[in-house]
C-alpha positions as a printed Julia matrix, in Angstrom:
94×3 Matrix{Float64}:
  64.92   96.47  124.84
  65.84   92.94  125.89
  63.83   91.2   128.63
  65.08   88.02  130.28
  65.39   86.1   133.56
  61.73   86.35  134.58
  60.98   84.65  137.89
  58.3    84.63  140.57
  59.16   83.69  144.14
  57.12   83.27  147.3
  57.66   86.18  149.68
  58.18   84.65  153.12
  58.19   86.6   156.36
  59.96   85.22  159.42
  58.44   86.54  162.61
  58.67   85.23  166.17
  60.17   81.95  164.97
  57.39   81.22  162.49
  57.24   81.46  158.72
  54.36   83.07  156.88
  53.88   83.35  153.12
  52.82   86.92  152.43
  52.49   86.92  148.66
  54.74   86.77  145.63
  57.68   88.74  144.29
  58.32   88.92  140.55
  61.69   89.75  139.04
  62.79   90.44  135.5
  65.88   91.9   133.9
  65.37   94.56  131.27
  68.38   95.53  129.22
  68.24   98.68  127.11
  70.8    98.69  124.32
  71.66  102.16  123.06
  74.41  103.88  121.15
  77.25  105.51  123.03
  75.88  108.95  122.18
  72.22  108.34  122.95
  70.85  111.72  124.0
  67.58  110.15  125.16
  69.19  108.13  127.96
  67.89  110.51  130.65
  64.38  110.21  129.19
  64.68  106.42  129.46
  65.75  106.67  133.12
  62.88  109.08  133.86
  60.37  106.73  132.2
  61.56  103.81  134.33
  61.22  105.91  137.5
  57.68  106.96  136.58
  56.6   103.41  135.62
  54.97  102.72  138.97
  55.57  101.31  142.38
  58.47   98.97  141.77
  62.03   98.71  142.88
  64.7    98.9   140.25
  68.44   98.92  139.87
  70.08  100.75  136.99
  73.49   99.64  135.8
  75.43  101.01  132.88
  77.91   99.01  130.86
  80.06   99.41  127.8
  80.11   96.92  124.93
  83.26   94.79  124.83
  84.25   96.08  121.38
  83.88   99.69  122.52
  85.82   98.96  125.7
  88.73   97.4   123.78
  88.77  100.29  121.32
  88.83  102.87  124.12
  91.49  100.89  125.99
  93.75  100.92  122.92
  93.19  104.65  122.43
  93.9   105.41  126.1
  97.08  103.31  126.1
  98.32  105.02  122.94
  97.64  108.47  124.39
  99.3   107.53  127.7
 102.43  106.35  125.89
 102.55  109.56  123.82
 102.19  111.61  127.0
 104.9   109.64  128.8
 107.23  110.05  125.84
 106.58  113.79  125.66
 107.22  114.18  129.41
 110.41  112.13  129.21
 111.65  114.19  126.25
 110.8   117.46  128.03
 112.43  116.43  131.32
 115.44  115.01  129.49
 116.04  118.31  127.67
 115.83  120.35  130.9
 118.5   118.26  132.67
 121.41  119.85  130.76
């Protein structure tokens, strides 16, 4: 769990042309780093939802190394598939 970017801002309400400070709003980013096969990810999401009255935004990302590895694998498989299709279609032309 990595916590960063903590900030507290004044919550201002604009009403009838006037400004009123109505309290404070706190923000913080929490990043949960897990393995690609983490089976407890749903439990983590459920725990965040049950944490209390707060708004949250969940985003999922893939590590750059994993992304590059998957990209290479996908490109290799796509080329194999294209070659197989070309060979198959080429043999059915005659």
